[in-house]
C-alpha positions as CSV (number, residue, x, y, z in Angstrom):
1,X,-115.7,12.5,69.6
2,X,-112.8,13.3,71.9
3,X,-111.3,16.7,72.2
4,X,-107.5,17.0,72.2
5,X,-106.0,19.8,74.1
6,X,-102.4,21.0,74.6
7,X,-99.7,21.9,72.1
8,X,-98.5,18.3,71.7
9,X,-101.5,15.9,72.0
10,X,-100.2,12.4,72.5
11,X,-102.5,9.5,71.4
12,X,-100.0,6.7,72.2
13,X,-99.7,3.7,69.9
14,X,-102.8,3.0,67.8
15,X,-102.8,0.4,65.1
16,X,-105.7,1.9,63.1
17,X,-105.8,5.1,61.2
18,X,-107.4,8.1,63.0
19,X,-109.3,11.0,61.7
20,X,-108.7,14.3,63.5
21,X,-110.5,17.6,62.9
22,X,-108.3,20.6,63.4
23,X,-109.8,24.0,64.4
24,X,-108.3,27.4,65.3
25,X,-107.0,28.2,61.8
26,X,-110.0,30.3,61.0
27,X,-109.1,34.0,60.7
28,X,-105.4,33.2,59.9
29,X,-103.8,35.1,57.0
30,X,-103.6,33.5,53.6
31,X,-99.9,33.2,53.9
32,X,-100.2,31.0,57.0
33,X,-99.4,27.3,56.9
34,X,-100.2,24.4,59.2
35,X,-97.2,22.4,60.1
36,X,-96.9,19.1,62.0
37,X,-93.6,18.9,63.7
38,X,-93.3,15.1,63.9
39,X,-91.4,13.6,61.0
40,X,-91.7,10.0,62.4
41,X,-95.4,9.5,61.5
42,X,-95.9,7.0,58.8
43,X,-98.6,8.9,56.9
44,X,-100.5,12.1,57.3
45,X,-103.2,13.2,54.9
46,X,-104.8,16.6,55.1
47,X,-108.4,16.6,53.8
48,X,-110.4,19.8,53.2
49,X,-114.2,19.1,53.3
50,X,-117.1,21.3,52.2
51,X,-119.9,19.3,53.9
52,X,-119.8,15.8,52.4
53,X,-117.6,17.0,49.4
54,X,-113.8,16.5,49.4
55,X,-112.1,19.6,48.0
56,X,-108.4,18.8,48.6
57,X,-106.2,16.0,49.7
58,X,-102.6,16.6,50.6
59,X,-100.5,13.5,51.6
60,X,-97.3,13.5,53.6
61,X,-95.3,11.4,56.1
62,X,-92.4,9.1,56.4
63,X,-94.0,6.4,54.2
64,X,-93.9,8.7,51.2
65,X,-90.1,9.0,51.5
66,X,-90.0,12.7,50.6
67,X,-86.8,14.3,51.9
68,X,-88.2,17.8,51.4
69,X,-91.2,16.9,53.7
70,X,-89.3,16.5,57.0
71,X,-91.6,19.1,58.5
72,X,-95.0,18.3,56.9
73,X,-96.7,21.6,55.7
74,X,-100.3,22.0,54.6
75,X,-102.2,25.0,53.1
76,X,-105.2,26.4,54.8
77,X,-108.7,25.9,53.4
78,X,-109.9,28.8,51.2
79,X,-113.2,29.2,53.1
80,X,-113.7,29.5,56.8
81,X,-116.8,27.4,56.5
82,X,-114.8,24.4,55.3
83,X,-113.7,21.6,57.6
84,X,-110.0,20.6,57.9
85,X,-109.4,16.9,58.7
86,X,-106.2,14.9,59.1
87,X,-106.0,11.2,58.6
88,X,-102.9,10.0,60.6
89,X,-101.4,6.6,60.9
90,X,-98.2,5.3,62.4
91,X,-96.6,2.3,64.0
92,X,-95.0,4.7,66.5
93,X,-96.6,6.9,69.1
94,X,-99.0,9.5,67.6
95,X,-97.7,12.8,68.9
96,X,-99.5,15.6,67.0
97,X,-97.8,19.0,67.5
98,X,-99.9,21.1,65.1
99,X,-99.1,24.8,64.7
100,X,-99.7,27.8,62.5
101,X,-96.7,29.4,60.9
102,X,-96.2,32.0,58.2
103,X,-95.1,30.5,54.9
104,X,-91.8,32.5,55.0
105,X,-91.0,31.0,58.4
106,X,-91.3,27.4,57.1
107,X,-88.1,27.5,55.1
108,X,-86.3,29.1,58.1
109,X,-87.5,26.3,60.4
110,X,-86.2,23.7,57.9
111,X,-82.8,25.4,57.6
112,X,-82.5,25.6,61.4
113,X,-83.2,21.9,61.7
114,X,-80.8,21.1,58.9
115,X,-78.0,23.1,60.7
116,X,-78.7,21.5,64.0
117,X,-78.6,17.9,62.6
118,X,-75.5,18.8,60.6
119,X,-73.7,20.0,63.7
120,X,-74.8,16.9,65.7
121,X,-73.7,14.6,62.8
122,X,-70.3,16.3,62.7
123,X,-69.7,15.7,66.5
124,X,-70.8,12.1,66.2
125,X,-68.5,11.5,63.2
126,X,-65.6,13.0,65.1
127,X,-66.2,10.7,68.0
128,X,-66.7,7.8,65.7
129,X,-63.5,8.3,63.7
130,X,-61.5,8.9,66.9
131,X,-62.6,5.6,68.4
132,X,-62.3,3.6,65.2
133,X,-58.6,4.8,65.1
134,X,-58.1,3.7,68.7
135,X,-59.9,0.4,68.0
136,X,-57.6,-0.6,65.1
137,X,-54.5,0.8,66.9
138,X,-55.1,-1.0,70.2
139,X,-57.1,-4.0,69.0
140,X,-59.3,-3.8,72.2
141,X,-62.8,-5.1,71.9
142,X,-64.3,-2.2,73.9
143,X,-63.3,0.3,71.3
144,X,-64.9,-1.7,68.5
145,X,-68.2,-2.1,70.4
146,X,-68.1,1.6,71.4
147,X,-67.7,2.6,67.8
148,X,-70.9,0.7,67.0
149,X,-72.6,2.5,69.9
150,X,-71.6,5.9,68.5
151,X,-72.8,5.0,65.0
152,X,-76.2,3.5,66.0
153,X,-77.0,6.3,68.5
154,X,-76.3,8.9,65.8
155,X,-78.6,7.0,63.4
156,X,-81.4,6.9,66.0
157,X,-81.2,10.7,66.3
158,X,-81.4,10.9,62.5
159,X,-84.5,8.8,62.7
160,X,-86.2,11.0,65.3
161,X,-85.7,14.0,63.1
162,X,-86.8,12.3,59.9
163,X,-83.4,12.4,58.2
164,X,-83.1,8.6,58.0
165,X,-85.1,8.8,54.8
166,X,-81.9,10.2,53.3
167,X,-80.6,6.6,53.8
168,X,-83.8,4.6,53.0
169,X,-85.0,6.8,50.2
170,X,-88.5,6.1,48.9
171,X,-88.8,2.6,50.2
172,X,-91.9,2.7,52.4
173,X,-91.0,-0.4,54.5
174,X,-87.7,1.1,55.6
175,X,-89.5,4.4,56.2
176,X,-91.8,2.7,58.6
177,X,-89.3,0.4,60.3
178,X,-86.0,2.3,60.1
179,X,-86.3,3.9,63.5
180,X,-87.2,0.6,65.1
181,X,-84.2,-1.2,63.4
182,X,-81.7,1.5,64.4
183,X,-83.2,1.6,67.9
184,X,-82.7,-2.2,68.2
185,X,-79.2,-2.0,66.8
186,X,-78.4,0.8,69.3
187,X,-79.6,-1.4,72.2
188,X,-77.6,-4.4,71.0
189,X,-74.5,-2.3,70.6
190,X,-74.9,-0.5,74.0
191,X,-75.3,-3.8,75.9
192,X,-72.3,-5.4,74.1
193,X,-70.2,-2.4,75.0
194,X,-71.4,-2.4,78.6
195,X,-70.4,-6.0,78.9
196,X,-66.9,-5.2,77.6
197,X,-66.3,-1.9,79.4
198,X,-67.7,-3.1,82.8
199,X,-65.9,-6.4,82.5
200,X,-69.1,-8.2,83.5
201,X,-67.6,-11.7,83.5
202,X,-64.9,-10.6,85.9
203,X,-66.7,-8.3,88.3
204,X,-70.4,-9.2,88.0
205,X,-70.7,-12.6,86.3
206,X,-74.3,-13.1,87.4
207,X,-75.4,-10.0,85.5
208,X,-74.3,-11.6,82.2
209,X,-77.7,-13.5,82.2
210,X,-79.5,-10.2,82.5
211,X,-77.6,-8.8,79.5
212,X,-78.3,-11.9,77.5
213,X,-82.0,-11.6,78.2
214,X,-82.0,-7.9,77.1
215,X,-80.1,-8.8,74.0
216,X,-82.8,-11.4,73.2
217,X,-85.5,-8.7,73.5
218,X,-83.8,-6.4,71.0
219,X,-83.2,-9.4,68.6
220,X,-86.9,-10.3,68.9
221,X,-87.7,-6.7,67.9
222,X,-85.7,-7.0,64.7
223,X,-87.4,-10.4,63.9
224,X,-90.8,-8.9,64.5
225,X,-90.1,-6.0,62.1
226,X,-88.9,-8.3,59.4
227,X,-91.9,-10.6,60.0
228,X,-94.3,-7.7,59.4
229,X,-95.3,-6.7,62.9
230,X,-93.9,-3.1,63.1
231,X,-95.9,-2.1,66.2
232,X,-94.8,-5.2,68.1
233,X,-91.2,-4.5,67.1
234,X,-91.4,-0.9,68.3
235,X,-92.9,-1.9,71.6
236,X,-90.1,-4.5,72.1
237,X,-87.5,-1.8,71.5
238,X,-89.3,0.2,74.2
239,X,-89.2,-2.8,76.5
240,X,-85.5,-3.2,75.9
241,X,-85.1,0.4,77.1
242,X,-85.3,-1.2,80.6
243,X,-81.6,-1.9,80.0
244,X,-80.8,1.7,80.8
245,X,-81.7,1.6,84.5
246,X,-80.4,-1.9,84.7
247,X,-77.0,-0.7,83.4
248,X,-77.0,2.0,86.1
249,X,-77.4,-0.5,88.8
250,X,-74.8,-2.8,87.2
251,X,-72.2,0.0,86.9
252,X,-72.6,0.9,90.6
253,X,-72.1,-2.7,91.6
254,X,-69.1,-3.0,89.3
255,X,-67.6,0.2,90.8
256,X,-68.1,-1.0,94.4
257,X,-66.3,-4.2,93.5
258,X,-63.2,-2.4,92.4
259,X,-63.8,-1.4,88.7
260,X,-63.0,2.3,88.9
261,X,-63.9,3.2,85.3
262,X,-67.5,2.0,86.0
263,X,-68.2,5.3,87.8
264,X,-67.7,7.1,84.4
265,X,-70.2,4.7,82.9
266,X,-72.7,5.5,85.7
267,X,-72.5,9.2,85.2
268,X,-72.7,9.0,81.4
269,X,-75.7,6.7,81.6
270,X,-77.4,8.9,84.2
271,X,-77.2,11.9,81.8
272,X,-78.6,9.8,79.0
273,X,-81.6,8.6,81.1
274,X,-82.3,12.2,82.3
275,X,-82.3,13.4,78.6
276,X,-84.7,10.6,77.6
277,X,-87.0,11.4,80.5
278,X,-87.1,15.0,79.6
279,X,-88.0,14.1,76.0
280,X,-90.8,11.9,77.2
281,X,-92.2,14.7,79.5
282,X,-92.1,17.0,76.5
283,X,-94.0,14.5,74.3
284,X,-96.7,14.1,77.0
285,X,-97.0,17.9,77.4
286,X,-95.6,18.1,80.9
287,X,-92.7,20.2,79.7
288,X,-93.2,23.0,77.2
289,X,-92.0,22.5,73.7
290,X,-89.2,25.0,73.3
291,X,-85.9,25.1,71.3
292,X,-84.2,24.2,74.6
293,X,-86.3,21.2,75.4
294,X,-86.0,20.1,71.8
295,X,-82.2,20.0,72.2
296,X,-82.2,18.0,75.5
297,X,-82.1,14.5,73.9
298,X,-79.4,15.1,71.3
299,X,-77.3,17.1,73.9
300,X,-77.7,14.3,76.3
301,X,-76.5,11.7,73.8
302,X,-73.5,13.8,72.9
303,X,-72.5,14.2,76.6
304,X,-72.9,10.5,77.1
305,X,-70.7,9.7,74.1
306,X,-68.0,12.2,75.2
307,X,-67.9,10.9,78.8
308,X,-67.6,7.3,77.7
309,X,-65.0,8.2,75.1
310,X,-63.0,9.9,77.9
311,X,-63.4,6.9,80.1
312,X,-62.1,4.5,77.4
313,X,-59.1,6.8,76.8
């Protein structure tokens, strides 16, 4: 048996279900609850054991489609001699941030997350409505593609926080594949926008082949998800994330060849990459999990969208 240390153990992508025994809850007050702050896991089942006898099973996770279960919460065993096991399975990386929280604090955590996501959604909707208005007023292709970028990036953030099940409901297939599909759609929209905004065919025509190749990767991810290969689809979306550094290089080349708005694109994309990197470091335990580090990714996407919106204007 392996021992998992740290506040956010990361097991990577595993196709099989894993059984994990959790310790450290002994001596906690009866009002304490165990929470798992990762709403993207497909299924989590808490199992309380008394030797070989199963005393309690508590299922949760995205595949169950329960909106009220965005932060999975589990009661403690009644006896300190019992074993507490979790059976976890997911087509996405298994990050397991278990913690003990007083039951009165659980509702507060959910309200705080609801408020944060509502604020983020309001900002995204404002940017989306503004750019849709400009798109239909000017008829310029860049505004239409940027509106799609704004919409899909917002949906991806909903998926990371588990709120996409408000859209998919209790359909398990969408619960498992929704984040992958919105991630692929976001990549497709971002690459299309980059080609329009950076005027690739005018300033950097050879890079059009690179963009077409990356578009193919994201398209393959959608096909893999529909064909029933969710883990392959998710990994293809991660592979398509190579488009981010590629777009950084492309924007610099375009700027040096006389496309002055490309510098705005470079700065916006640099902020986005920094935010994604900080999120990855948090998931691997390099950065501490704090309210500030939790905000880095949504804050980075908002700054990126605002800068690109200013650049378009």
